[in-house]
C-alpha positions as CSV (number, residue, x, y, z in Angstrom):
1,N,87.7,79.8,101.4
2,P,86.8,81.8,104.5
3,A,88.4,79.3,106.8
4,L,91.8,79.5,105.0
5,K,94.6,80.7,107.3
6,I,97.8,82.0,105.8
7,S,100.7,81.2,108.1
8,G,103.2,83.3,106.3
9,V,105.2,84.0,103.1
10,L,108.1,81.7,102.2
11,I,110.7,83.0,99.7
12,T,111.7,80.2,97.3
13,R,114.1,80.2,94.4
14,K,116.2,82.8,96.2
15,G,119.2,83.8,94.1
16,R,122.8,84.4,95.3
17,D,123.4,87.1,97.9
18,T,123.6,90.2,95.7
19,V,122.4,93.7,96.0
20,A,119.3,92.8,93.9
21,T,118.5,89.8,96.1
22,R,118.8,91.9,99.3
23,A,116.6,94.6,97.7
24,M,114.0,91.9,96.8
25,L,114.0,90.6,100.4
26,E,113.5,94.1,101.8
27,Q,110.6,94.7,99.4
28,M,109.0,91.4,100.3
29,Q,109.3,92.3,104.0
30,R,107.6,95.6,103.4
31,K,104.8,93.9,101.4
32,A,104.3,91.2,104.1
33,D,104.2,93.9,106.8
34,A,101.6,95.9,104.8
35,A,99.5,92.8,104.4
36,G,99.8,91.8,108.0
37,L,101.6,88.6,107.1
38,Y,104.6,86.8,108.6
39,L,107.7,86.6,106.4
40,Y,109.6,83.4,107.2
41,R,113.3,84.1,108.0
42,A,114.1,80.8,106.3
43,T,114.5,81.0,102.5
44,I,114.8,78.4,99.9
45,R,117.7,78.9,97.5
46,E,117.5,78.1,93.8
47,A,119.3,74.8,93.2
48,T,119.8,72.2,90.6
49,A,119.0,69.5,93.1
50,I,115.4,70.7,93.2
51,R,115.0,70.4,89.5
52,E,116.6,66.9,89.6
53,A,114.2,65.8,92.3
54,Q,111.2,67.0,90.4
55,I,112.4,65.2,87.2
56,L,112.9,62.0,89.2
57,Q,109.6,62.5,91.1
58,R,111.3,62.2,94.4
59,S,111.3,64.5,97.4
60,I,114.4,66.6,97.9
61,F,114.9,64.7,101.2
62,E,115.3,61.4,99.3
63,H,117.2,62.8,96.3
64,A,119.7,65.0,98.0
65,P,119.5,64.6,101.8
66,T,122.8,66.5,102.4
67,A,122.3,69.3,99.9
68,N,122.3,72.9,101.1
69,V,118.8,73.4,99.7
70,T,117.6,70.4,101.7
71,A,118.9,72.2,104.8
72,D,117.0,75.3,103.7
73,Y,113.7,73.2,103.7
74,N,114.6,71.7,107.1
75,S,115.1,75.3,108.5
76,F,111.7,76.3,107.1
77,I,110.0,73.3,108.6
78,D,111.6,74.0,112.0
79,E,110.5,77.6,111.9
80,Y,107.0,76.7,110.7
81,L,106.5,74.2,113.5
82,K,107.7,76.6,116.1
83,Q,105.3,79.2,114.8
84,E,102.4,76.8,114.9
85,R,103.1,75.7,118.4
86,G,103.0,79.3,119.5
């Protein structure tokens, strides 16, 4: 689709803060830079609440509104909207 616009790259299923996770994030930043893409600062952690919401066919906002992973999604939404407003 020639009209497709990629707003950026969002890291999902991010693991715990380990050396391996930090190395993966640095590598993703290099790849995004090389491709001329924005890498969102917000990341979405791996969480049981996500799997539960999928099984229940509910949004994470309905299923676990106070979960840390829900806050991750809210952070991404805020960042995305700021980016789109310019």
